[in-house]
C-alpha positions as CSV (number, residue, x, y, z in Angstrom):
1,M,15.3,-18.3,-29.5
2,F,13.1,-20.2,-32.2
3,D,10.8,-21.9,-30.1
4,I,10.1,-18.3,-28.2
5,L,9.6,-16.8,-31.0
6,Y,7.4,-20.1,-32.9
7,R,4.9,-20.0,-28.9
8,A,4.7,-16.9,-29.2
9,G,3.8,-16.3,-32.9
10,C,1.2,-19.0,-32.0
11,L,-0.4,-16.8,-29.6
12,I,-0.2,-13.9,-31.7
13,A,-1.8,-15.9,-34.4
14,V,-4.8,-16.6,-32.7
15,I,-5.5,-12.6,-31.7
16,L,-5.4,-12.6,-35.7
17,L,-7.8,-15.3,-36.3
18,G,-10.1,-13.3,-34.4
19,M,-9.6,-10.0,-36.0
20,F,-10.2,-12.5,-38.8
21,L,-13.1,-14.1,-38.3
22,R,-14.5,-10.4,-37.1
23,R,-13.6,-8.8,-40.2
24,V,-15.6,-11.5,-42.6
25,G,-18.5,-11.5,-40.5
26,M,-18.2,-14.8,-38.6
27,F,-17.9,-12.9,-34.9
28,R,-19.2,-9.2,-33.8
29,H,-17.7,-6.8,-31.5
30,E,-20.8,-7.5,-29.4
31,D,-19.5,-11.4,-29.3
32,Y,-16.7,-9.7,-27.3
33,P,-19.2,-9.6,-23.2
34,I,-20.3,-13.2,-24.1
35,L,-16.4,-14.4,-24.8
36,A,-15.4,-12.4,-21.7
37,K,-17.8,-14.3,-19.1
38,I,-16.4,-17.5,-20.6
39,G,-12.6,-16.2,-19.9
40,L,-12.7,-14.5,-16.4
41,N,-15.4,-16.7,-15.2
42,V,-15.0,-20.2,-16.5
43,T,-11.6,-20.7,-18.2
44,L,-9.1,-18.4,-16.0
45,P,-10.3,-19.9,-12.4
46,G,-9.9,-22.9,-13.9
47,M,-6.4,-22.5,-14.9
48,L,-5.3,-20.7,-11.9
49,I,-6.8,-23.6,-9.6
50,T,-4.6,-26.3,-11.4
51,S,-1.8,-24.3,-11.9
52,F,-1.7,-22.9,-7.5
53,A,-2.4,-27.1,-7.1
54,D,1.0,-27.8,-8.9
55,F,2.9,-25.1,-6.6
56,K,3.9,-25.2,-2.8
57,F,3.2,-21.6,-1.6
58,D,5.6,-19.5,-0.4
59,V,4.3,-17.0,1.6
60,S,6.8,-14.8,1.1
61,L,5.1,-14.0,-2.4
62,L,2.3,-12.1,-0.6
63,L,5.2,-8.9,-0.7
64,L,3.5,-8.8,-4.7
65,V,0.3,-7.6,-3.8
66,P,1.3,-4.2,-2.3
67,V,4.0,-4.7,-4.9
68,G,0.9,-4.6,-7.9
69,L,-1.2,-2.2,-5.5
70,L,2.1,0.6,-5.7
71,A,2.7,-0.3,-9.6
72,N,-1.1,1.4,-10.0
73,V,-0.2,4.6,-7.7
74,L,2.9,5.1,-9.5
75,L,1.5,5.2,-13.0
76,S,-1.7,7.1,-12.2
77,V,0.6,9.9,-10.7
78,A,2.6,9.8,-13.6
79,G,0.0,10.4,-15.6
80,Y,-1.2,12.9,-13.5
81,L,2.0,14.7,-13.0
82,A,2.3,14.8,-17.2
83,A,-0.8,16.2,-17.8
84,G,0.0,20.0,-16.5
85,K,-2.1,22.1,-15.3
86,E,-5.5,21.0,-17.1
87,K,-7.6,19.2,-14.3
88,R,-9.7,17.0,-16.8
89,Q,-6.6,16.4,-19.2
90,R,-5.1,15.3,-15.0
91,V,-7.7,13.0,-14.0
92,F,-8.0,11.1,-17.6
93,N,-4.0,10.4,-17.1
94,Y,-4.6,9.4,-14.1
95,I,-7.4,7.0,-14.7
96,N,-5.6,5.7,-18.2
97,Y,-2.3,5.4,-17.6
98,S,-2.4,2.7,-14.8
99,G,-3.9,-0.9,-14.6
100,F,-2.8,-3.8,-15.9
101,N,-4.4,-6.6,-18.3
102,I,-2.8,-9.9,-16.9
103,G,-6.0,-12.1,-16.9
104,S,-7.0,-12.0,-20.2
105,F,-4.0,-10.8,-21.9
106,T,-0.1,-11.7,-19.9
107,L,-1.2,-14.9,-18.4
108,P,-2.0,-17.1,-21.1
109,F,2.1,-15.9,-21.9
110,I,3.0,-17.0,-18.3
111,Q,1.0,-20.1,-18.9
112,S,2.9,-20.9,-21.7
113,F,6.6,-19.9,-21.0
114,L,7.0,-20.0,-17.3
115,G,4.2,-22.4,-15.7
116,P,2.7,-22.3,-12.2
117,T,5.6,-20.3,-10.3
118,G,5.0,-17.7,-12.9
119,I,0.9,-17.8,-12.2
120,V,1.0,-17.6,-9.2
121,A,3.4,-14.8,-8.9
122,A,1.4,-12.8,-11.7
123,C,-1.9,-13.5,-9.3
124,M,0.3,-12.0,-6.4
125,F,0.2,-9.0,-8.3
126,D,-3.1,-8.9,-10.0
127,T,-4.6,-8.8,-6.5
128,G,-3.0,-5.6,-5.4
129,N,-3.4,-4.2,-9.1
130,A,-6.9,-5.4,-8.9
131,I,-7.9,-3.1,-5.9
132,M,-7.2,-0.7,-7.9
133,C,-8.2,-1.2,-11.4
134,T,-11.8,-2.4,-10.4
135,G,-12.7,0.8,-8.5
136,M,-10.2,2.5,-6.0
137,T,-8.6,4.2,-9.3
138,Y,-11.7,5.4,-10.5
139,S,-13.0,6.9,-7.0
140,I,-10.1,8.5,-6.5
141,G,-9.8,10.1,-9.9
142,A,-13.5,11.2,-9.5
143,A,-13.0,13.1,-6.5
144,L,-10.2,14.7,-8.3
145,L,-12.7,15.8,-11.0
146,P,-14.1,19.5,-10.3
147,E,-17.5,18.5,-12.0
148,K,-18.3,15.4,-10.2
149,G,-19.4,12.2,-12.9
150,E,-20.9,9.1,-11.2
151,K,-19.9,9.1,-7.9
152,Q,-18.7,5.0,-6.1
153,G,-18.9,4.9,-2.7
154,A,-17.0,2.4,-0.4
155,R,-20.2,-0.1,-0.5
156,T,-20.1,0.1,-4.8
157,F,-16.3,-0.3,-4.6
158,L,-16.5,-3.8,-2.1
159,K,-19.1,-5.1,-4.0
160,S,-17.4,-4.3,-7.4
161,L,-14.6,-6.3,-5.5
162,L,-16.8,-9.7,-3.9
163,T,-18.1,-10.2,-7.1
164,S,-15.1,-10.4,-9.6
165,V,-15.0,-13.7,-10.0
166,P,-11.3,-14.0,-10.5
167,F,-10.2,-11.7,-7.4
168,M,-12.5,-13.9,-5.3
169,T,-10.8,-17.3,-7.1
170,Y,-7.1,-15.1,-6.0
171,V,-8.6,-14.8,-2.7
172,I,-10.0,-18.4,-1.9
173,L,-6.9,-20.1,-3.6
174,L,-4.4,-18.2,-1.4
175,A,-6.5,-18.7,1.5
176,V,-6.1,-22.7,0.5
177,A,-2.7,-22.9,0.2
178,L,-2.2,-21.1,3.7
179,L,-3.9,-23.5,5.5
180,G,-1.8,-26.1,3.4
181,I,-5.2,-27.7,1.7
182,R,-4.3,-30.0,-1.0
183,I,-6.4,-29.8,-4.0
184,P,-7.9,-33.2,-4.7
185,E,-6.3,-34.6,-8.0
186,A,-10.3,-35.1,-9.1
187,V,-11.0,-31.2,-9.0
188,T,-7.8,-30.4,-10.9
189,G,-8.1,-33.1,-13.2
190,F,-11.7,-31.5,-14.4
191,T,-10.0,-27.4,-14.0
192,S,-6.4,-28.7,-16.0
193,I,-9.2,-29.1,-19.0
194,I,-10.9,-26.1,-19.0
195,G,-7.7,-24.2,-18.1
196,A,-6.4,-26.0,-21.4
197,A,-8.6,-23.3,-23.2
198,N,-7.6,-20.3,-21.7
199,P,-5.2,-19.0,-23.3
200,F,-7.1,-19.8,-27.2
201,L,-10.0,-17.6,-25.6
202,A,-8.0,-14.9,-24.0
203,M,-6.3,-14.4,-27.4
204,F,-8.6,-14.6,-29.1
205,M,-11.1,-12.3,-27.1
206,L,-8.5,-9.7,-28.3
207,G,-9.0,-10.1,-32.3
208,I,-12.5,-9.6,-31.5
209,V,-12.4,-6.5,-29.5
210,F,-9.4,-4.9,-31.0
211,E,-9.9,-1.4,-32.6
212,F,-7.4,1.5,-33.9
213,H,-9.0,4.3,-35.0
214,P,-7.3,7.3,-33.9
215,S,-7.4,11.3,-36.0
216,R,-4.2,12.2,-37.3
217,K,-4.6,14.9,-33.9
218,N,-4.4,12.4,-31.2
219,I,-2.2,9.8,-32.8
220,K,0.6,11.7,-30.7
221,L,-1.1,12.1,-27.8
222,V,-1.3,8.5,-27.5
223,L,2.2,7.8,-28.7
224,K,3.0,10.2,-25.6
225,N,0.7,8.5,-22.9
226,V,1.3,4.9,-24.3
227,G,5.5,6.1,-24.1
228,I,5.4,7.4,-20.8
229,R,3.2,4.4,-19.2
230,C,5.8,2.0,-21.2
231,G,8.5,4.4,-19.5
232,V,7.9,4.2,-16.2
233,C,7.4,0.2,-16.5
234,A,10.3,-0.4,-18.1
235,V,11.9,1.7,-14.3
236,L,9.5,-0.4,-12.8
237,A,10.9,-3.5,-14.3
238,V,14.1,-2.8,-14.1
239,L,14.1,-2.8,-10.4
240,S,11.6,-5.6,-10.1
241,F,14.9,-7.7,-11.9
242,F,17.8,-6.4,-10.6
243,V,16.3,-5.8,-6.6
244,L,13.3,-7.7,-5.3
245,P,14.4,-10.8,-3.3
246,F,12.7,-13.6,-5.2
247,P,13.5,-16.8,-7.5
248,L,14.2,-15.8,-11.1
249,E,11.0,-17.4,-12.4
250,V,9.1,-15.2,-10.0
251,R,11.0,-12.3,-11.0
252,Q,10.3,-13.2,-14.7
253,A,6.7,-12.8,-14.4
254,L,7.4,-9.9,-12.4
255,V,9.0,-8.2,-16.0
256,L,6.2,-9.7,-17.9
257,V,3.1,-8.3,-16.3
258,L,4.6,-4.9,-16.0
259,F,3.9,-5.0,-19.7
260,S,0.3,-5.6,-19.8
261,P,-1.2,-3.3,-21.7
262,I,-3.9,-1.2,-20.2
263,T,-7.0,-2.8,-18.1
264,M,-10.2,-3.1,-20.4
265,N,-12.0,-1.1,-17.2
266,A,-10.0,2.1,-18.1
267,P,-12.4,3.1,-21.4
268,V,-15.4,2.5,-19.3
269,F,-14.3,4.6,-16.2
270,T,-13.3,7.2,-18.4
271,D,-17.0,7.1,-19.9
272,R,-18.4,7.0,-16.7
273,L,-16.6,10.5,-15.9
274,H,-17.8,12.2,-18.8
275,L,-14.0,11.7,-20.7
276,D,-12.7,11.5,-24.1
277,T,-13.7,7.8,-24.0
278,A,-12.7,7.9,-27.7
279,M,-9.2,8.9,-26.8
280,A,-8.9,6.1,-24.0
281,G,-10.0,3.4,-26.6
282,A,-7.7,4.8,-29.1
283,I,-5.0,4.6,-26.3
284,N,-6.1,0.9,-24.7
285,S,-6.2,-0.6,-28.0
286,F,-3.2,0.7,-29.3
287,C,-1.4,-0.5,-26.0
288,I,-2.2,-5.1,-27.4
289,P,0.2,-4.7,-30.2
290,V,2.8,-2.6,-28.4
291,S,3.0,-4.8,-25.5
292,L,2.3,-7.7,-27.6
293,I,5.7,-6.7,-29.4
294,L,7.7,-5.6,-25.6
295,L,6.7,-9.0,-24.5
296,T,8.1,-11.2,-27.4
297,V,11.3,-9.4,-27.5
298,L,11.5,-9.9,-23.5
299,M,10.9,-13.2,-23.6
300,A,13.6,-13.8,-26.3
301,C,15.6,-11.9,-23.6
302,M,15.4,-13.6,-20.6
303,G,15.7,-17.0,-22.5
304,L,12.6,-18.2,-21.8
């Protein structure tokens, strides 16, 4: 138990370090895009390559791709139904209930506690998640909006997927695993050094970007949205852990990814549709400490 709390505490401490250094002026909120480019395009792929090389891929894990996609759909539908009859609020909820920030939030925890098996399972889930949160959810939301926002056609959606380095890394590594190609040790020796920096950089980025300044009027709505999302995720986590026919480490990884915070794309898509961007940002930021607490408790309960 102490080891779990200590390692989780170290990751949380890195977030606090980022917040402190931003507060004293060493870093600015505007530095986040640069750090995100390094994290998503360099350290995260390095960690993924190393993990896939150390894991004998099981074809049954491909089932986690539609699981990730379905989890997004269920959350979006729950948000849509929870909004009542107001159409703009329905679309707002549709976008801001779904999506899981796995690559830059939950994977560092899984990397520290579950190793290659958990990482590969999370990546399969994140492949389905990426299909939705990089554009599909936005496209459906735009179609549901009475007055249309910025349109996104199939070509734009495919371009967003094909230019996503993490998503393409998943696809390439999956193809390599299915073909039985072994990644050379000379490559993994290099990527392991890069990938080792991923937990620090991912948590540090969260500290740089974290902000939560909702008005008193909006706090109830933030709590309602995050509460319903967590409730749906809790049901999905219970079903995933006790029903799905996967090894224990895979089911543990599923439980953790289901309590990831909302993807960073949600406020961006909200802004494109001219909805309440400030509220979307507040919900997104509030999910971070909630997920930190839940992941720490879940890891302790599962004895990781």
